[in-house]
C-alpha positions in Angstrom: -17.3 -26.1 -19.8 -20.5 -24.4 -21.0 -20.5 -20.8 -22.4 -22.1 -19.7 -19.1 -19.7 -21.4 -16.7 -16.0 -21.8 -16.1 -15.5 -24.7 -13.7 -17.9 -24.2 -10.9 -18.2 -20.5 -11.4 -21.2 -18.9 -13.1 -20.2 -16.2 -15.7 -22.0 -12.9 -15.3 -20.3 -10.7 -18.0 -17.0 -9.9 -19.6 -14.9 -7.2 -17.7 -12.1 -6.8 -20.2 -9.9 -8.6 -22.7 -6.4 -8.5 -24.1 -4.5 -10.3 -26.8 -4.1 -13.5 -24.8 -6.8 -13.6 -22.2 -10.3 -12.5 -21.2 -11.4 -11.4 -17.7 -15.0 -12.2 -16.6 -17.1 -11.2 -13.7 -18.4 -14.4 -12.2 -20.3 -15.8 -9.2 -18.8 -18.3 -6.7 -21.9 -20.4 -5.6 -20.0 -22.0 -2.8 -18.6 -18.9 -1.1 -21.6 -16.7 -2.3 -19.4 -13.9 -3.6 -18.5 -12.2 -6.9 -15.1 -13.0 -8.3 -13.0 -12.1 -11.4 -11.8 -14.9 -13.6 -8.9 -14.5 -16.1 -9.1 -17.1 -18.8 -6.5 -17.8 -21.5 -7.9 -17.6 -25.0 -8.4 -21.0 -26.7 -6.3 -20.0 -29.7 -3.3 -19.3 -27.4 -3.7 -22.6 -25.7 -3.6 -24.4 -29.1 -0.4 -22.5 -30.1 2.5 -24.8 -29.1 5.1 -22.1 -28.1 2.7 -19.4 -26.9 0.6 -22.0 -25.1 3.6 -23.3 -23.1 4.7 -19.8 -22.2 1.3 -18.5 -21.0 0.5 -21.7 -19.1 3.7 -21.1 -17.2 2.7 -17.5 -16.6 -0.8 -18.5 -15.3 0.8 -21.1 -13.0 3.3 -18.5 -11.8 0.4 -16.1 -11.0 -1.5 -18.7 -9.0 1.7 -19.8 -7.1 2.9 -16.3 -6.2 -0.3 -14.5 -5.6 -1.7 -17.4 -3.6 0.9 -16.9 -0.9 1.0 -13.0 -1.0 -1.5 -11.9 1.7 -1.5 -8.1 1.7 -4.3 -5.6 1.8 -3.1 -4.0 -1.5 -2.4 -7.2 -3.5 -5.2 -9.1 -5.3 -5.9 -12.4 -3.6 -6.0 -15.5 -5.8 -8.7 -18.0 -4.7 -8.5 -20.8 -7.3 -6.7 -21.8 -10.5 -6.7 -24.5 -13.2 -3.9 -25.0 -15.7 -3.9 -28.0 -18.0 -3.7 -28.8 -21.7 -7.3 -27.7 -22.4 -7.8 -24.7 -20.2 -6.0 -22.1 -18.1 -7.7 -19.7 -15.7 -7.2 -18.0 -12.3 -10.0 -16.9 -9.9 -9.3 -13.8 -7.9 -10.9 -11.0 -6.0 -13.3 -8.8 -8.0 -12.0 -5.2 -7.8 -14.8 -3.0 -9.1 -13.0 0.3 -9.7 -11.2 -0.6 -12.9 -7.5 -0.1 -13.6 -5.3 3.0 -13.3 -5.2 3.3 -17.1 -8.1 5.7 -17.1 -6.3 8.0 -14.7 -3.4 8.4 -17.1 -5.4 10.2 -19.8 -5.3 14.0 -20.3 -8.4 15.4 -18.7 -8.7 12.6 -16.2 -5.5 13.0 -14.2 -5.8 12.5 -10.4 -4.8 15.2 -7.9 -1.3 15.2 -6.7 -2.5 14.0 -3.3 -4.2 11.0 -4.9 -1.2 10.1 -7.0 0.9 10.0 -3.8 -1.7 7.9 -2.0 -1.9 5.4 -4.9 1.9 5.1 -5.4 2.6 4.9 -1.7 0.2 2.0 -1.2 1.8 0.3 -4.2 5.3 0.7 -2.6 4.1 -0.9 0.6 2.5 -3.9 -1.3 5.7 -4.4 -3.4 7.9 -4.1 -0.3 5.9 -6.9 1.2 6.2 -9.0 -2.0 10.0 -8.3 -2.0 10.3 -9.6 1.6 8.5 -12.8 0.4 11.2 -13.1 -2.3 9.0 -11.9 -5.1 9.7 -9.3 -7.8 6.6 -8.5 -9.9 8.4 -7.5 -13.2 5.4 -6.1 -15.0 4.2 -3.1 -13.0 2.0 -0.9 -15.2 -1.3 1.0 -14.8 -3.2 -2.0 -16.2 -2.0 -4.2 -13.4 -2.9 -1.7 -10.6 -6.6 -1.9 -9.8 -8.8 0.6 -7.9 -11.3 -0.5 -5.3 -13.6 2.4 -6.3 -13.4 4.7 -9.3 -12.9 7.9 -7.2 -10.8 6.4 -4.4 -7.1 5.7 -3.8 -7.4 2.2 -2.4 -5.6 -0.1 -4.8 -4.8 -3.8 -5.4 -1.8 -4.9 -7.4 -2.6 -7.8 -9.8 -1.0 -10.1 -12.4 2.1 -11.8 -10.8 2.4 -14.1 -13.8 5.7 -12.6 -14.9 7.1 -12.5 -11.4 10.5 -13.8 -10.3 11.2 -15.7 -7.1 14.4 -13.8 -6.3 15.4 -16.4 -3.7 16.0 -18.8 -6.6 15.9 -16.9 -9.9 17.9 -14.0 -11.2 17.3 -14.2 -15.0 14.1 -13.4 -16.8 11.9 -15.1 -19.4 12.4 -13.4 -22.8 9.3 -11.7 -24.3 7.6 -11.0 -21.0 6.8 -7.5 -19.7 5.5 -4.3 -21.1 8.2 -2.4 -23.0 7.2 1.2 -22.0 7.5 0.4 -18.3 10.7 -1.8 -18.4 13.8 -0.8 -16.5 17.1 -0.4 -18.4 18.2 -3.6 -16.7 15.1 -5.5 -18.0 15.7 -4.2 -21.5 19.3 -5.4 -21.4 18.2 -8.8 -20.0 20.6 -8.7 -17.1 19.9 -10.3 -13.7 17.0 -8.5 -11.9 16.0 -7.6 -8.4 13.3 -5.4 -6.8 14.8 -2.3 -8.2 13.4 -3.1 -11.6 9.9 -2.8 -10.1 11.0 0.5 -8.4 11.8 1.9 -11.9 8.5 0.7 -13.4 6.5 2.2 -10.6 8.4 5.5 -11.1 7.2 5.4 -14.8 3.6 4.8 -13.6 3.9 7.8 -11.3 5.3 9.9 -14.2 2.3 8.9 -16.3 -0.2 9.7 -13.5 1.3 13.1 -13.1 1.5 14.1 -16.8 -0.8 11.9 -18.8 2.2 10.8 -21.0 4.8 8.1 -21.0 8.3 9.5 -20.5 9.5 7.7 -23.7 7.3 7.3 -26.8 8.3 5.8 -30.1 6.8 4.3 -33.3 8.4 0.9 -32.7 9.6 -1.2 -29.8 13.2 -1.3 -30.9 13.5 2.5 -30.8 11.6 2.6 -27.5 13.9 0.1 -25.8 17.0 1.9 -27.1 15.7 5.2 -25.5 15.0 3.4 -22.2 18.5 1.9 -22.1 20.4 5.1 -23.1 18.4 8.2 -22.3 17.5 10.1 -19.1 13.8 10.5 -18.4 12.4 14.0 -18.6 11.1 15.5 -15.4 7.3 15.5 -15.0 7.4 19.3 -14.7 8.9 19.5 -18.2 5.5 18.3 -19.4 3.3 19.8 -16.6 4.9 22.9 -15.0 2.7 22.8 -11.9 4.1 19.5 -10.7 5.7 20.2 -7.3 9.5 19.9 -7.1 9.3 17.2 -4.5 7.4 14.9 -6.9 9.9 15.7 -9.6 12.7 14.5 -7.3 10.8 11.3 -6.3 10.2 10.3 -10.0 13.8 11.1 -11.0 15.3 9.0 -8.2 12.9 6.1 -8.9 13.8 6.1 -12.6 17.5 6.6 -12.5 19.1 4.6 -15.3 22.1 3.7 -13.1 20.7 1.2 -10.6 23.0 2.3 -7.9 21.6 5.8 -8.0 18.0 4.6 -7.9 16.1 4.0 -4.7 17.8 1.0 -3.1 14.7 -0.3 -1.3 11.0 0.3 -1.1 11.2 1.9 2.4 13.2 4.9 0.9 10.6 5.3 -1.8 7.7 5.2 0.7 9.4 7.6 3.1 10.0 10.3 0.4 6.3 10.1 -0.7 5.2 10.5 2.9 7.7 13.3 3.4 6.2 15.2 0.4 3.0 15.5 2.5 4.7 16.2 5.8 6.8 19.1 4.4 3.8 20.6 2.7 5.5 20.2 -0.7 2.0 19.3 -1.9 -0.9 21.5 -1.0 -3.3 19.7 1.4 -5.9 20.9 3.8 -4.8 21.8 7.2 -6.8 19.1 8.9 -6.4 16.5 6.2 -4.0 13.7 7.1 -3.4 11.5 4.0 -3.2 7.8 4.5 0.4 7.7 3.3 1.4 10.1 6.1 -0.7 8.2 8.6 1.0 4.9 7.7 4.5 6.3 7.7 3.9 8.0 11.1 2.6 4.8 12.7 5.4 2.8 11.2 8.0 5.0 13.0 6.3 4.8 16.4 7.7 2.3 18.9 4.3 1.2 20.0 3.5 -0.2 16.5 6.9 -1.8 15.7 5.5 -5.4 15.8 2.5 -4.6 13.6 2.5 -5.9 10.1 1.5 -3.6 7.1 -1.9 -5.3 7.0 -2.5 -4.6 10.7 -1.3 -0.9 10.4 -3.8 -0.4 7.6 -6.4 -1.9 9.8 -5.5 0.5 12.6 -5.8 3.4 10.1 -9.3 2.3 9.0 -10.7 2.1 12.5 -9.1 5.2 14.1 -9.4 9.0 13.8 -6.6 11.6 13.3 -7.3 15.1 14.7 -5.5 18.3 15.7 -6.2 20.2 19.0 -5.0 23.6 20.1 -2.9 24.3 23.2 -5.1 24.4 26.3 -7.6 21.9 25.0 -8.9 19.4 27.6 -8.6 16.1 25.8 -9.7 13.9 28.8 -11.2 14.9 32.1 -10.7 13.3 35.4 -13.6 11.2 36.8 -15.5 11.4 33.5 -16.3 8.3 31.5 -14.7 7.5 28.1 -13.7 4.5 26.0 -11.0 6.1 23.8 -7.3 5.6 23.6 -5.1 8.4 22.2 -1.6 8.4 20.7 0.3 11.7 20.3 1.6 12.1 16.8 3.3 15.4 17.5 3.1 18.0 20.3 2.9 17.7 24.1 0.2 17.0 26.6 0.1 17.4 30.4 -1.3 14.7 32.7 -2.8 16.1 35.9 -4.6 14.6 38.9 -6.5 16.9 41.3 -4.7 19.8 39.6 -1.2 18.4 40.3 1.0 17.7 37.3 2.0 14.1 37.1 3.6 13.8 33.7 4.3 15.4 30.3 3.6 13.2 27.3 5.3 13.7 24.0 5.2 12.3 20.4 4.8 8.5 20.3 3.2 8.1 23.7 -0.3 7.0 24.5 -2.9 7.7 27.2 -6.4 6.6 28.1 -5.7 2.8 27.9 -6.1 2.2 31.7 -9.8 3.2 31.7 -10.4 1.0 28.7 -8.9 -2.2 30.3 -9.9 -1.5 33.9 -13.0 -2.7 35.7 -14.0 0.9 36.5 -16.4 1.2 33.6 -14.1 3.5 31.7 -13.8 6.3 34.3 -10.8 8.5 33.8 -8.3 8.6 36.7 -6.6 11.8 35.5 -7.0 14.7 33.1 -5.0 15.2 29.9 -4.6 18.7 28.5 -2.8 19.8 25.3 0.3 21.8 26.2 1.0 22.7 22.6 -0.8 22.3 19.3 -1.1 18.6 19.2 -2.0 15.9 16.6 -3.7 12.8 17.9 -4.7 9.4 16.8 -7.8 8.3 18.6 -9.0 4.7 18.8 -12.3 3.7 20.4 -12.5 0.5 22.5 -15.4 -0.8 20.5 -13.4 -0.4 17.3 -10.5 -2.2 18.8 -12.8 -5.1 19.8 -13.8 -5.4 16.1 -10.2 -5.6 14.9 -8.6 -8.9 13.9 -7.3 -11.3 16.6 -3.7 -10.7 15.6 -4.1 -6.9 15.6 -5.7 -7.0 19.0 -3.0 -9.3 20.3 -0.3 -6.8 19.3 -2.3 -3.9 20.9 -2.6 -5.8 24.2 1.1 -6.8 24.2 2.2 -3.2 23.5 -0.1 -1.8 26.1 1.3 -4.2 28.7 4.8 -3.0 27.8 3.6 0.6 28.2 2.1 -0.1 31.6 5.2 -2.0 32.8 7.4 0.9 31.9 5.2 3.4 33.7 5.1 1.2 36.8 8.8 1.0 36.8 9.2 4.8 36.5 6.7 5.3 39.3 8.5 2.9 41.5 11.8 4.7 40.9 10.2 8.1 41.7 8.7 6.7 45.0 12.1 5.2 45.9 13.7 8.7 45.6 11.1 10.4 47.9 
C-alpha cells in the first residue's frame, strides 16, 4: 500500500481521526464515486490485545452494515481485515457528524432535533428487526447528508450485537457518556440500550450538554447507574414539555419503564408535531409526521421504510380549504391524491357519488386508463383537507419494488370499489 492508496482506492484527503483509526475521503476508480475509508492505525494493529479487539470490531462492522440496507444507515461497500491492515469502505456522507450540533450556539431547532431523532429511530428499528443492536449510539456515529439538513446516516456498527445469538457484551467497548445503566452493569442487552443512548443524544441536541458530566469515568458510570437524568428544560427552560417527556421515557433507568420498542419512540416524536407541542408553520409538514402518517394508512401497509421514504421524496403534502375543487370532471390530469385528514365529495354531472375520508385515494383511474388522463368525475373538499399528491411521472421514476406495491394496492382499491358498486346496483 502506498501513501496515496489503500487497496484499489485513491486517497484524496483525511476526513477525521480518532485514537484508533483515521477516516479518509477516497476515490473508487471502478465505480467512479467518492467513498469514505476508515483505516485502523498501524500502532493499534501491532498491539497484540488491542489489535485483536479492533480487528474483531472492524470485521463486525463489515458483517453487520453490509446486510443492513436502509436509507438512514451508512452502506458498507468493501472491507479488508488481516494481520497487516484493517479498513472498511463505506458511503461518503459529506455533512459531518452531529457533534457540531451539540455545542452551545450551534444547537438545531426543535423541529430539526425531532426530524433527526425520528429518522434514527426508524433506522435502529430496522436494525433491530434484522437482529442487530448497535450498542454505541452517540453524535459521532450519526452523520448528516448536508450541514444544514436533517437527513442522517447511522454509522459504525463495529460494537453491535447480533441479538439472535448474543446477549453479553465485549468489555471496554462503547462510549461511557452514552451508555445505558444496563451496559454499565454489563448485564445482557437488547435494543432498549440503544433507546437509552439515543435519548441521551436527544438531550444533548436540545441542551448542548450531556446529562451526566464527571472528571473521571468511574464517577460518570456510577451516576449513570444510580441517578435519574435531569429534564432538558432544567438546563434550557424553553424546551417544550412534550420533548421533556420523550427524553425522560427514553432514558428511564428502569428498563421496564423505558420505551419498550422503537415504534413507541417514533410515534411520540411524530405526535409532538401533530399536537402542535412544537411550534411549526401551518403549512409545514415535517418528514417525521409524513412518515408516521403514511405508516398508519392501510394503503401503505406493505411498503418498507425505504419505500415510504421514497414516496415522501417524490410526493407533495398540501392543505386545501372547504369548497376547493381538487379535480374537475373531463379535464386532464396525471396526479393521484391521498386524503391525510378531512373529507372530499366525488361528483359526476353534479350528482354526489361518494364521500372520501382519511386514508382513501382518488385520481388513480385516469392515471392507469387509456383515456389520456381525463378525469371521469370531480372531487371537491367538503372540509379543510390535507392531501398527499403524487404525479404519475414521479411514480414511474420510483424503484421497481415501490411501483409494484403501488400497483398492488391500487388493484385492491379498485376491486373494493367495484364490489361496493355491484352491491349498490343489486339494491336498486
